[in-house]
SEZA-459844 format. One line per field, with one value per atom (N, C-alpha, C, CB): residue in three letters; atom name; x, y, z. Coordinates in pm, 1 decimal. Glycine has a CB too. Layout:
REM residues N
code <- (Ala	...)
site <- (CA	...)
c1 <- (X	...)
c2 <- (Y	...)
c3 <- (Z	...)
END
This chain:
REM residues 116
code <- (Unk	Unk	Unk	Unk	Unk	Unk	Unk	Unk	Unk	Unk	Unk	Unk	Unk	Unk	Unk	Unk	Unk	Unk	Unk	Unk	Unk	Unk	Unk	Unk	Unk	Unk	Unk	Unk	Unk	Unk	Unk	Unk	Unk	Unk	Unk	Unk	Unk	Unk	Unk	Unk	Unk	Unk	Unk	Unk	Unk	Unk	Unk	Unk	Unk	Unk	Unk	Unk	Unk	Unk	Unk	Unk	Unk	Unk	Unk	Unk	Unk	Unk	Unk	Unk	Unk	Unk	Unk	Unk	Unk	Unk	Unk	Unk	Unk	Unk	Unk	Unk	Unk	Unk	Unk	Unk	Unk	Unk	Unk	Unk	Unk	Unk	Unk	Unk	Unk	Unk	Unk	Unk	Unk	Unk	Unk	Unk	Unk	Unk	Unk	Unk	Unk	Unk	Unk	Unk	Unk	Unk	Unk	Unk	Unk	Unk	Unk	Unk	Unk	Unk	Unk	Unk	Unk	Unk	Unk	Unk	Unk	Unk	Unk	Unk	Unk	Unk	Unk	Unk	Unk	Unk	Unk	Unk	Unk	Unk	Unk	Unk	Unk	Unk	Unk	Unk	Unk	Unk	Unk	Unk	Unk	Unk	Unk	Unk	Unk	Unk	Unk	Unk	Unk	Unk	Unk	Unk	Unk	Unk	Unk	Unk	Unk	Unk	Unk	Unk	Unk	Unk	Unk	Unk	Unk	Unk	Unk	Unk	Unk	Unk	Unk	Unk	Unk	Unk	Unk	Unk	Unk	Unk	Unk	Unk	Unk	Unk	Unk	Unk	Unk	Unk	Unk	Unk	Unk	Unk	Unk	Unk	Unk	Unk	Unk	Unk	Unk	Unk	Unk	Unk	Unk	Unk	Unk	Unk	Unk	Unk	Unk	Unk	Unk	Unk	Unk	Unk	Unk	Unk	Unk	Unk	Unk	Unk	Unk	Unk	Unk	Unk	Unk	Unk	Unk	Unk	Unk	Unk	Unk	Unk	Unk	Unk	Unk	Unk	Unk	Unk	Unk	Unk	Unk	Unk	Unk	Unk	Unk	Unk	Unk	Unk	Unk	Unk	Unk	Unk	Unk	Unk	Unk	Unk	Unk	Unk	Unk	Unk	Unk	Unk	Unk	Unk	Unk	Unk	Unk	Unk	Unk	Unk	Unk	Unk	Unk	Unk	Unk	Unk	Unk	Unk	Unk	Unk	Unk	Unk	Unk	Unk	Unk	Unk	Unk	Unk	Unk	Unk	Unk	Unk	Unk	Unk	Unk	Unk	Unk	Unk	Unk	Unk	Unk	Unk	Unk	Unk	Unk	Unk	Unk	Unk	Unk	Unk	Unk	Unk	Unk	Unk	Unk	Unk	Unk	Unk	Unk	Unk	Unk	Unk	Unk	Unk	Unk	Unk	Unk	Unk	Unk	Unk	Unk	Unk	Unk	Unk	Unk	Unk	Unk	Unk	Unk	Unk	Unk	Unk	Unk	Unk	Unk	Unk	Unk	Unk	Unk	Unk	Unk	Unk	Unk	Unk	Unk	Unk	Unk	Unk	Unk	Unk	Unk	Unk	Unk	Unk	Unk	Unk	Unk	Unk	Unk	Unk	Unk	Unk	Unk	Unk	Unk	Unk	Unk	Unk	Unk	Unk	Unk	Unk	Unk	Unk	Unk	Unk	Unk	Unk	Unk	Unk	Unk	Unk	Unk	Unk	Unk	Unk	Unk	Unk	Unk	Unk	Unk	Unk	Unk	Unk	Unk	Unk	Unk	Unk	Unk	Unk	Unk	Unk	Unk	Unk	Unk	Unk	Unk	Unk	Unk	Unk	Unk	Unk	Unk	Unk	Unk	Unk	Unk	Unk	Unk	Unk	Unk	Unk	Unk	Unk	Unk	Unk	Unk	Unk	Unk	Unk	Unk	Unk	Unk	Unk	Unk	Unk	Unk	Unk	Unk	Unk	Unk	Unk	Unk	Unk	Unk	Unk	Unk	Unk	Unk	Unk	Unk	Unk)
site <- (N	CA	C	CB	N	CA	C	CB	N	CA	C	CB	N	CA	C	CB	N	CA	C	CB	N	CA	C	CB	N	CA	C	CB	N	CA	C	CB	N	CA	C	CB	N	CA	C	CB	N	CA	C	CB	N	CA	C	CB	N	CA	C	CB	N	CA	C	CB	N	CA	C	CB	N	CA	C	CB	N	CA	C	CB	N	CA	C	CB	N	CA	C	CB	N	CA	C	CB	N	CA	C	CB	N	CA	C	CB	N	CA	C	CB	N	CA	C	CB	N	CA	C	CB	N	CA	C	CB	N	CA	C	CB	N	CA	C	CB	N	CA	C	CB	N	CA	C	CB	N	CA	C	CB	N	CA	C	CB	N	CA	C	CB	N	CA	C	CB	N	CA	C	CB	N	CA	C	CB	N	CA	C	CB	N	CA	C	CB	N	CA	C	CB	N	CA	C	CB	N	CA	C	CB	N	CA	C	CB	N	CA	C	CB	N	CA	C	CB	N	CA	C	CB	N	CA	C	CB	N	CA	C	CB	N	CA	C	CB	N	CA	C	CB	N	CA	C	CB	N	CA	C	CB	N	CA	C	CB	N	CA	C	CB	N	CA	C	CB	N	CA	C	CB	N	CA	C	CB	N	CA	C	CB	N	CA	C	CB	N	CA	C	CB	N	CA	C	CB	N	CA	C	CB	N	CA	C	CB	N	CA	C	CB	N	CA	C	CB	N	CA	C	CB	N	CA	C	CB	N	CA	C	CB	N	CA	C	CB	N	CA	C	CB	N	CA	C	CB	N	CA	C	CB	N	CA	C	CB	N	CA	C	CB	N	CA	C	CB	N	CA	C	CB	N	CA	C	CB	N	CA	C	CB	N	CA	C	CB	N	CA	C	CB	N	CA	C	CB	N	CA	C	CB	N	CA	C	CB	N	CA	C	CB	N	CA	C	CB	N	CA	C	CB	N	CA	C	CB	N	CA	C	CB	N	CA	C	CB	N	CA	C	CB	N	CA	C	CB	N	CA	C	CB	N	CA	C	CB	N	CA	C	CB	N	CA	C	CB	N	CA	C	CB	N	CA	C	CB	N	CA	C	CB	N	CA	C	CB	N	CA	C	CB	N	CA	C	CB	N	CA	C	CB	N	CA	C	CB	N	CA	C	CB	N	CA	C	CB	N	CA	C	CB	N	CA	C	CB	N	CA	C	CB	N	CA	C	CB	N	CA	C	CB	N	CA	C	CB	N	CA	C	CB	N	CA	C	CB	N	CA	C	CB	N	CA	C	CB	N	CA	C	CB	N	CA	C	CB)
c1 <- (3533.2	3679.9	3736.1	3720.4	3790.9	3987.4	4020.4	3999.6	4129.4	4234.3	4372.6	4284.6	4422.0	4555.7	4628.6	4547.6	4728.6	4802.8	4956.9	4797.9	5009.5	5094.1	5085.2	5066.4	5285.0	5335.7	5500.5	5348.7	5509.0	5656.3	5737.2	5620.9	5734.6	5869.6	5902.7	5875.2	6016.8	6153.8	6101.8	6404.4	6156.0	6104.6	6111.1	6187.1	6193.7	6261.0	6270.8	6367.2	6226.7	6289.1	6163.8	6396.7	6100.8	5932.5	5807.9	5906.8	5766.8	5606.4	5540.2	5471.4	5501.4	5406.1	5449.1	5382.4	5516.2	5512.1	5473.4	5600.0	5540.7	5508.4	5417.5	5526.1	5287.3	5155.7	5063.0	5143.9	5115.9	5024.0	5075.5	4943.3	5131.5	5138.9	5057.7	5261.4	5068.7	4940.8	4819.4	4934.5	4794.2	4671.7	4637.3	4682.0	4715.8	4696.4	4642.1	4813.5	4673.5	4725.6	4603.6	4877.8	4547.4	4404.4	4293.8	4347.1	4267.9	4235.9	4212.9	4317.1	4331.1	4331.5	4283.1	4464.7	4229.2	4180.0	4016.7	4250.9	3945.0	3848.5	3814.0	3843.8	3676.0	3631.9	3627.2	3491.2	3625.7	3634.7	3696.9	3561.3	3780.4	3890.7	3970.1	3936.2	4039.9	4166.9	4268.8	4163.6	4328.1	4451.6	4612.1	4520.0	4638.2	4771.1	4838.3	4738.2	4923.1	5000.7	5160.0	5031.2	5263.8	5318.0	5406.4	5252.6	5485.6	5578.7	5691.7	5641.2	5691.3	5787.4	5872.5	5706.2	5903.3	6059.0	6126.0	6000.3	6160.1	6182.4	6143.8	6165.4	6011.2	5929.4	6001.6	5767.3	6018.7	6098.2	6211.0	6150.2	6262.4	6320.1	6295.0	6270.2	6199.4	6048.8	6087.1	5909.1	6108.2	6045.5	6287.3	5873.9	6315.6	6427.7	6457.5	6508.4	6502.1	6546.8	6640.9	6660.0	6614.7	6778.9	6743.4	6924.6	6661.2	6635.3	6655.9	6560.9	6748.2	6766.3	6721.8	6904.1	6609.6	6596.8	6676.6	6461.3	6637.6	6687.0	6545.1	6698.3	6589.0	6439.6	6330.3	6463.8	6246.2	6166.6	6042.3	6300.1	6138.3	6088.5	6029.4	6221.7	6009.4	5882.9	5984.4	5753.8	5908.6	6022.4	5887.8	6096.3	5992.7	5916.5	5862.6	5913.5	5972.4	6033.5	5938.1	6158.7	5855.5	5811.5	5726.7	5843.4	5639.9	5485.2	5450.5	5442.9	5575.4	5512.8	5468.1	5639.0	5581.4	5514.4	5366.0	5558.0	5330.9	5208.7	5127.4	5166.4	5127.4	5077.7	5094.4	5160.8	5201.5	5180.0	5079.6	5283.9	5123.8	5014.2	4886.2	5041.0	4843.5	4740.0	4692.3	4745.8	4725.8	4705.3	4769.1	4487.7	4811.9	4811.9	4975.5	4813.5	4966.2	5042.9	5084.7	4998.9	5226.1	5319.5	5425.0	5398.5	5408.2	5513.4	5568.5	5494.8	5711.1	5841.1	5847.5	5967.4	5930.7	5899.0	6051.0	5819.0	6057.7	6213.3	6275.9	6254.7	6277.6	6318.0	6356.6	6273.9	6246.5	6297.5	6402.5	6105.3	6373.9	6498.9	6620.2	6487.7	6638.3	6742.0	6791.1	6668.2	6773.2	6797.3	6854.5	6735.7	6813.2	6864.5	6970.3	6754.5	6998.0	7097.5	7043.3	7184.2	6921.4	6819.0	6853.1	6716.0	6906.2	6845.9	6745.4	6951.5	6656.4	6568.0	6561.1	6523.5	6675.7	6746.4	6744.8	6878.5	6728.0	6748.7	6652.8	6869.9	6511.9	6351.8	6326.6	6238.2	6237.2	6145.1	6099.6	6018.9	6086.2	6037.0	5880.4	6031.8	5828.6	5625.0	5623.0	5527.9	5790.8	5787.5	5846.6	5809.8	5742.5	5856.0	5871.4	5876.1	5970.5	6003.2	5854.4	6174.3	5823.5	5716.0	5737.8	5705.2	5671.1	5594.8	5572.9	5435.2	5553.0	5424.4	5317.7	5457.9	5339.8	5210.7	5167.6	5204.2	5212.7	5197.1	5074.9	5341.5	5153.4	5111.2	4943.7	5239.0	4914.5	4859.6	4807.1	4902.9	4743.3	4680.5	4628.9	4791.2	4655.6	4640.9	4532.2	4796.9	4565.0	4546.7	4309.5	4695.6	4372.7	4203.0	4196.2	4190.7	4211.4	4163.4	4127.8	4333.1	4190.2	4121.9	3978.1	4278.6	3928.6	3794.3	3812.3	3662.8	3944.8	3990.8	4180.3	3922.0	4216.8	4363.4	4410.8	4429.6	4502.0	4500.0	4699.8	4398.4	4738.2	4842.7	4877.7	4814.0	5006.1	5060.4	5188.3	5041.0)
c2 <- (-3350.2	-3220.0	-3248.2	-3170.2	-3072.7	-3054.7	-2955.2	-2946.0	-3019.9	-2970.0	-2893.7	-3108.6	-2795.2	-2738.6	-2714.5	-2612.5	-2800.4	-2725.6	-2678.3	-2792.1	-2532.6	-2466.8	-2416.0	-2371.1	-2502.1	-2496.4	-2428.7	-2723.9	-2322.3	-2187.2	-2281.3	-1950.4	-2327.3	-2330.0	-2404.0	-2330.0	-2408.9	-2503.1	-2622.4	-2392.2	-2795.3	-2899.4	-2832.7	-3041.7	-2840.9	-2786.9	-2665.3	-2809.2	-2634.9	-2493.1	-2395.5	-2392.9	-2439.0	-2415.3	-2543.3	-2358.4	-2525.8	-2684.5	-2612.9	-2759.5	-2551.0	-2515.3	-2587.1	-2380.2	-2652.0	-2740.3	-2866.8	-2740.0	-2930.2	-3007.6	-3034.8	-3003.3	-2926.3	-2904.0	-2936.3	-2743.5	-2873.8	-2925.8	-2958.1	-2855.1	-3063.0	-3243.5	-3306.7	-3320.5	-3239.0	-3342.3	-3355.6	-3336.0	-3183.7	-3124.8	-3237.5	-2921.2	-3245.6	-3252.8	-3443.9	-3181.1	-3521.3	-3600.0	-3636.0	-3612.4	-3549.1	-3616.6	-3598.3	-3568.8	-3510.7	-3476.6	-3587.2	-3394.9	-3620.5	-3707.6	-3848.5	-3710.3	-3900.3	-3999.9	-3974.3	-4047.8	-3890.6	-3887.6	-3946.5	-3782.8	-3964.4	-4023.1	-3901.9	-4117.0	-3962.2	-3796.6	-3721.5	-3712.1	-3682.1	-3559.4	-3559.5	-3509.0	-3534.4	-3498.8	-3447.0	-3444.2	-3482.4	-3327.4	-3393.2	-3401.2	-3199.5	-3192.9	-3065.1	-3100.1	-3089.2	-2986.8	-2942.0	-3095.4	-2835.9	-2733.9	-2689.5	-2649.6	-2715.6	-2659.7	-2511.0	-2788.8	-2460.0	-2346.7	-2272.9	-2237.2	-2176.9	-2115.2	-2205.3	-1999.6	-2246.9	-2311.9	-2454.9	-2255.4	-2471.8	-2627.2	-2728.2	-2657.4	-2698.2	-2779.1	-2850.9	-2687.9	-2816.5	-2885.4	-3042.7	-2807.6	-3014.1	-3033.1	-3234.6	-2881.5	-3171.3	-3320.4	-3442.7	-3180.3	-3359.8	-3419.1	-3480.1	-3365.8	-3609.0	-3809.8	-3781.3	-3933.7	-3918.3	-3914.9	-3884.1	-3790.3	-3787.3	-3736.2	-3759.4	-3727.2	-3761.3	-3834.1	-3714.5	-3908.2	-3782.5	-3716.3	-3795.8	-3677.5	-3721.2	-3808.6	-3924.7	-3659.7	-3978.5	-4051.9	-4009.5	-4137.8	-4040.1	-3966.0	-3822.5	-3901.2	-3734.2	-3628.8	-3692.3	-3476.8	-3583.3	-3613.2	-3635.6	-3437.9	-3708.1	-3697.5	-3641.9	-3912.9	-3472.9	-3476.5	-3564.6	-3366.2	-3660.4	-3738.5	-3828.1	-3774.5	-3896.1	-4005.8	-3936.8	-4116.8	-3833.4	-3776.0	-3725.6	-3672.5	-3729.0	-3736.9	-3871.2	-3703.3	-3987.2	-4091.2	-4142.9	-4122.7	-4058.7	-4084.8	-4046.7	-4005.6	-3919.8	-3816.0	-3903.2	-3664.7	-3919.9	-4001.9	-4145.5	-4020.6	-4168.9	-4331.0	-4284.9	-4468.9	-4175.5	-4123.4	-4048.9	-4047.2	-4111.3	-4082.5	-3886.6	-4111.4	-3836.3	-3696.2	-3661.1	-3591.2	-3529.3	-3529.2	-3395.0	-3557.8	-3376.2	-3303.7	-3209.5	-3412.0	-3195.1	-3064.5	-2981.1	-3001.8	-2939.1	-2835.2	-2750.7	-2877.1	-2661.8	-2570.5	-2578.4	-2480.4	-2537.0	-2604.8	-2446.7	-2664.2	-2302.7	-2201.3	-2215.0	-2130.4	-2259.2	-2235.0	-2367.8	-2277.8	-2482.4	-2569.5	-2539.8	-2647.4	-2468.8	-2381.6	-2304.1	-2267.5	-2245.9	-2154.5	-2169.2	-2130.1	-2345.3	-2394.5	-2520.5	-2427.4	-2499.9	-2596.6	-2748.6	-2588.8	-2800.3	-2928.3	-2964.0	-2937.6	-3086.5	-3143.9	-3259.3	-3190.3	-3239.9	-3380.9	-3464.2	-3416.7	-3527.9	-3663.4	-3664.9	-3690.9	-3580.2	-3606.8	-3552.2	-3559.2	-3594.0	-3536.8	-3688.1	-3384.6	-3678.4	-3793.3	-3898.2	-3736.0	-4005.5	-4069.5	-4017.5	-4229.0	-3951.8	-3907.0	-3768.0	-3880.4	-3714.8	-3542.5	-3551.6	-3396.4	-3449.9	-3380.7	-3244.6	-3427.8	-3216.0	-3062.3	-2974.1	-3015.1	-2907.4	-2849.1	-2683.3	-2842.1	-2638.6	-2474.6	-2419.2	-2469.3	-2280.3	-2190.3	-2202.3	-2072.4	-2317.6	-2216.5	-2350.9	-2151.5	-2498.6	-2594.1	-2575.7	-2630.3	-2438.7	-2451.3	-2354.6	-2380.3	-2255.4	-2171.3	-2259.9	-2110.8	-2382.3	-2466.4	-2607.3	-2512.1	-2642.1	-2678.7	-2550.4	-2697.3	-2424.3	-2356.1	-2367.9	-2236.6	-2347.6	-2324.4	-2458.8	-2255.6	-2573.7	-2732.3	-2746.7	-2875.9	-2629.2	-2698.8	-2594.6	-2676.2	-2702.8	-2611.0	-2541.2	-2714.7	-2600.1	-2454.5	-2472.8	-2494.2	-2368.2	-2380.3	-2323.5	-2280.4	-2359.9	-2347.2	-2333.8	-2492.7	-2227.1	-2155.0	-2198.6	-2004.1	-2249.1	-2266.4	-2243.8	-2388.9)
c3 <- (780.1	884.3	878.2	1013.4	797.3	677.0	789.9	437.2	906.4	998.9	915.2	1090.4	916.8	894.9	1020.3	820.0	1091.1	1167.1	1132.0	1275.9	1118.8	1077.5	1255.8	929.2	1202.6	1382.2	1308.8	1509.6	1387.7	1362.2	1475.6	1430.9	1593.8	1716.5	1697.7	1854.1	1749.9	1665.8	1822.8	1657.0	1787.9	1851.7	2000.6	1823.5	2077.8	2203.6	2254.2	2203.0	2331.8	2407.6	2454.4	2286.3	2378.7	2371.5	2392.3	2213.4	2415.3	2382.2	2311.0	2530.2	2203.0	2125.2	2023.4	2105.2	1953.1	1876.9	1902.5	1836.7	2042.3	2102.9	2095.2	2177.3	2176.3	2208.9	2061.8	2270.2	1987.8	1858.8	1776.4	1797.2	1807.2	1783.5	1845.9	1824.3	1969.0	2065.1	2078.7	2175.5	1967.7	1955.9	1799.6	1941.3	1704.3	1615.5	1610.2	1548.5	1695.5	1666.7	1776.9	1657.7	1863.2	1886.2	1788.6	2010.8	1764.1	1657.4	1567.1	1620.3	1463.9	1359.3	1400.7	1302.5	1533.1	1560.2	1571.4	1671.8	1553.4	1469.6	1312.9	1473.0	1337.4	1187.1	1151.8	1153.6	1034.4	950.2	958.5	954.0	993.8	985.9	949.9	1057.6	811.9	791.1	858.7	725.5	855.6	960.0	821.6	1286.5	804.9	716.4	875.9	483.5	811.3	931.2	862.1	1111.6	867.6	802.5	855.7	775.2	906.7	954.1	863.3	986.3	958.7	891.7	984.0	818.5	931.8	1076.3	1173.7	1211.7	1260.6	1326.0	1336.2	1390.9	1275.9	1326.4	1274.6	1269.6	1184.8	1056.2	1086.2	947.0	1202.9	1326.0	1367.0	1436.8	1371.6	1393.9	1327.3	1261.6	1214.8	1123.3	1042.2	860.3	1196.0	1179.2	1257.6	1156.9	1149.2	1192.3	1304.7	1038.5	1283.7	1480.2	1583.3	1505.8	1601.8	1758.8	1850.1	1801.2	1991.5	2063.0	2189.3	2041.5	2329.7	2397.4	2536.5	2385.6	2607.0	2763.0	2786.7	2944.5	2842.3	2912.9	2989.2	2995.3	2954.4	3065.5	3022.7	3164.6	2871.0	2864.4	2657.6	2917.7	2666.0	2517.2	2392.3	2466.0	2303.9	2098.9	2052.8	1962.3	1945.2	1916.6	1750.6	1952.0	1721.6	1648.6	1650.1	1681.8	1761.8	1751.0	1775.0	1803.7	1801.9	1758.0	1639.2	1831.1	1554.3	1376.5	1344.3	1246.0	1370.2	1371.0	1373.8	1439.7	1514.1	1538.1	1392.9	1669.7	1396.1	1310.8	1183.4	1315.9	1114.2	1022.5	991.6	1017.1	1087.7	1079.6	1102.9	1212.6	1162.1	1145.2	993.2	1248.3	942.0	787.8	759.8	749.5	884.0	837.4	715.6	1010.3	655.8	572.9	626.1	437.1	613.6	703.6	623.9	791.1	616.9	539.4	553.7	478.6	551.2	576.7	505.1	569.6	480.2	449.3	413.9	530.3	210.8	172.6	228.4	-47.3	226.6	275.3	346.9	290.3	441.4	653.3	657.6	825.6	565.6	553.8	525.4	479.2	411.2	332.5	471.4	190.8	485.8	618.0	680.0	692.0	773.5	855.1	778.6	950.1	677.0	660.4	636.0	783.0	684.1	621.5	568.6	567.7	475.7	362.5	390.6	276.2	250.9	248.6	249.7	209.5	258.7	340.5	456.9	325.9	530.4	682.1	742.8	743.8	682.7	736.1	703.9	634.3	817.1	875.3	781.3	933.5	798.4	674.0	608.8	711.9	732.8	733.7	669.4	933.4	699.7	576.9	527.4	593.1	375.6	316.1	288.6	213.4	168.0	191.6	124.7	91.1	96.3	122.9	16.1	307.1	31.1	-44.7	63.7	-142.6	41.5	28.2	-63.0	4.9	-166.1	-262.6	-208.2	-473.3	-144.8	-86.9	58.7	-63.2	106.7	223.9	158.1	362.2	66.3	-35.3	-22.5	-154.2	-103.7	-149.7	14.9	-291.1	72.3	194.4	261.2	261.8	302.4	349.5	263.0	327.4	167.5	62.7	75.6	-137.7	141.3	100.4	289.0	4.0	348.1	511.2	557.1	678.9	594.7	668.3	809.3	698.1	870.6	984.8	961.4	1228.0	1010.8	1002.8	1161.2	860.6	1225.1	1349.7	1377.4	1420.4	1382.6	1406.6	1556.7	1380.3	1571.1	1709.1	1716.4	1763.6)
END
């Protein structure tokens, strides 16, 4: 099964992206499942390297590491990155600058699309 997760909310301030990563990481553990995660709008901030959070608080950067190690492809909308002044060099090692064209291809690839 191939599942695409599309995240829209910022890494902190709401828990939607946090829950999206929790869900994606849980699904990625299953045998025979391929996961892709597309970050758009404020969710591109999830892919920023060097996040520092208070002790005991979740850290989305660490969640991206888990997803990447489980084989998930993670794309960040380039237009959304530009609008927020986020450079490719600032992205987490498991994330890449992406595009609507790639999101469209991933949507056609997926058996299921889940939006957070």
